N, C-alpha and C positions, 0 to 999 in steps of 0.2 A: 856154149862157150863157159868155160868156168870163170868165177871171180878172179882167181889168181892169175888168169891169163888177160883178163879184161883191164885190170888195175895195173898202173904204172908202179904203185907202192901199196901193199897190204901188210900192216904191222901192228903190233900191240905192245902196250907198255903200262905201268904203274900210273894211276892217277891218285897218287898218294898210297897210303898202306893198305887201305880198305877196298879200292877200285880199280878196274882195268879199263884202258880206254883201247879200241880197236879204230884204226883210220884206214881208210881206202882212198887212193887219190888216182885220178884218171889224167891222162894226157889228150884223149879224143872226147871232146865235149859231147858228140852225138852219143858215143856209149856212155857216158856219165848220165845225160838226160834220160836216155832209155831205161836205165837202171833205176834212177830216181823217180821218174813217172811211173814205172811198173807197179811200184808199191811193194815190191819184193822183200826189202829191207824194212823190217817192222818188228814190234814186240814180240809177236808170235813165233815169228822164225827164230830171233836171238834166243828166246826162252827155250824153244825145242833144240837148238843146236848146242847151247850150253847147259841144258838141263838146270834151268835156274826159274825161279817164279818171276812172272812179268813184273811185279812190284819192286825187283831188285835191278831192273833197268832203270838207270837214270835219265839217260839222254839217248836220242838217235836224232843227229843234226845233219842235215845236208848244207855245205857251203858252197854256192853255186860259184863265187869268185875264185875258189882254189879246185873246184872240180872234183871236189870229195865229200865224203860222209864221215862221221865219227859217231860210234857207239860207246856208251859209258855205262858199266854195270858193276855191282858189288861183287868183290871177291868171296870165295866160300870160306876161305880162312886168310888172315892179314898176311901182309908180305913178311917173309923171313922167320913166321913163327911154325911151331911143330905142324909137320903135315904139308907144309907149302913146297910145292914141287916146282915152282918158277918165280924165284924171289924177285925177278925184274918185271915179270907179266909179258915177257918178249916172246913167248910160244902160244899165247893165246888167240891169235888170229887164224889158227889152223883149222878150226871148224868151219869157218867161211870160205877157206880156199877152195874146197870142191864144190861151192854152190853153183848150180847151173844158172846163167844169166841169158836172158833172150836178147842178145844184141845182134 
């Protein structure tokens, strides 16, 4: 199953002008815990999907109470500057959409 189909919400947004945050929220606790416990969501994966160095990834945090996870990483260019193609960071979840998860 693809992550976009497993998650109820898969979104991204600015976390200030220099960072992007990606959120995934689930309604099914079994699916959430399978993804969490699989270890598939990690810095190596995010680095490859977003073509960034691992030291640019600030946080990967799982929130059991919300059945979700959050990934925060540095933007390649700051929001609203020359060469910025997504001023609100609203399209940055796309690389995670096609991720195959074993649920």
